[in-house]
N, C-alpha and C positions, 0 to 999 in steps of 0.2 A: 343632613348637613348641619343640623342643630348641634349635634354632638361635637362636630369639628370646629364650631365657632369659638369656644373658649381656647382651644389650641391655637387657632389662627390669631386671636387677640393677644395671646401670650407671645407668639412669635413676632408680631408687630411691635409690641412693647419692648421685648428683648432686643430687637433690631434697632429700635430708636435709642435705647440705652447704650448699646454697643457703639452705635454711630457717634453718640455724644462723647463717650469715653475716648474713642479713637480720634475724634476731631480735636479734643483738648490735648491729647498726648502728641499729636502730629504738628501742632501749631508751633512754628519756630518764631520766637520773638514777636508775638502778635500785638497789634495795636489794640489797646483796651478802650472801650467807651463805657461810660456809666449808664446803667439801665435805670428804669423808673421804678422797678420793683424792689423796695427795701435795700437799695445800694447794690443791686445785682449788677454784674458786669458782663459784657458780651464782646466777642472778638469782632472788631469793626469789619463790616462787609461780608461776614460769614452768615450762612443760612443752612439750617438742617431741613431737608425737604423730604416729604412723603409723597411718592409718585405712584399713580394708578398704573397698573400693568395691563396693556392690551392683551386679549386672548392669544393673538398670534405670537407675542413675545413669550408668554408662559408655555405655549405648546412647543416651541422650538428647542432643539437640543443646544442651540447657540444663544439661549436666553440671557446669559450674563453679558455677552458681547452686545446683543441687541438692546439690553437695558442700559448699558454704558453709553451706547449711541443715542438712545432716547434722552438720557440725562444730559448729554452733550448738546442736543438740539434745544432742550428746555433752558439750559444754562446760557447758551449763546443768545437766545431770544430775549433773555432777561438782562443781558450784559454781564454775565458771570462766567466762571469756568468751573469744571468739576474737579474736586479734590479727592473724593472717595465715593464709591458706590457699594452698596451691600450685595452679597450674593443673592441670587434669585433661584427659587426652586419651582418645580412644576405646579405645586399647589399654592404658590404665593399669589396674593391678590394685589400686593403693593410692594414697593421697595424703597429703601432710604438712600439718600445721597447728601453729601456735604459740598456746598457750593461756596466759592469765594469771589468777591467782586471789589472793584475800586470804589464802587458806590457806597453811600451810607447804608447801614443795615436796614433801616426803615424803608428806604427806596427799593432795595433789592427784594425785600419781603413783599412790598406792594406789587411789584412787577410779577413776582412768582404767583401770588394769590390770584392774579387775573388769568393764569394759564389753566385751562380745563383739565389738563393732564395731572395737575398738582392737587393732591388731597389736602395737604396741610404743610405749613412752613413755620419755622420759629428761628429766633436768633440762636447763635451758638453761645449759650451762656457758660461762663466759667464758674465752676463750683469749687469752693475752697473747703476742704475737709477739716484741716487744722491750721493753726497759725504757724508762721515760719519760726523756726527756732534759731537762736544765734549759735554759730560755730566758734569755739574758742581755739 
């Protein structure tokens, strides 16, 4: 299994990056709040969540439906709703999800951190690649 570890880490990192890109692209007129890290901004009430997959979810042929239901339970318990869930594969140990809430970002993150099914959670940071150009 040691040989599969780098592959799994790559899969987790790529899933997180894909989720971040998809979340930013799907946000329609998001409310922006200033972050504390060098002027970083985050979408208010949004959280990117890494969820631990139970063995029975991974083993099922309906793993994507079961993962979506699991994310729905986690989101509801935290006062949020699911915006997006990543695809799940038989060898996946975790999955990513995008949650949205009317709560402040810090509050939704604190609630999610208390859930034992959640491995990690972060704000949905907005990354600006270049400055806006003026159209003439």
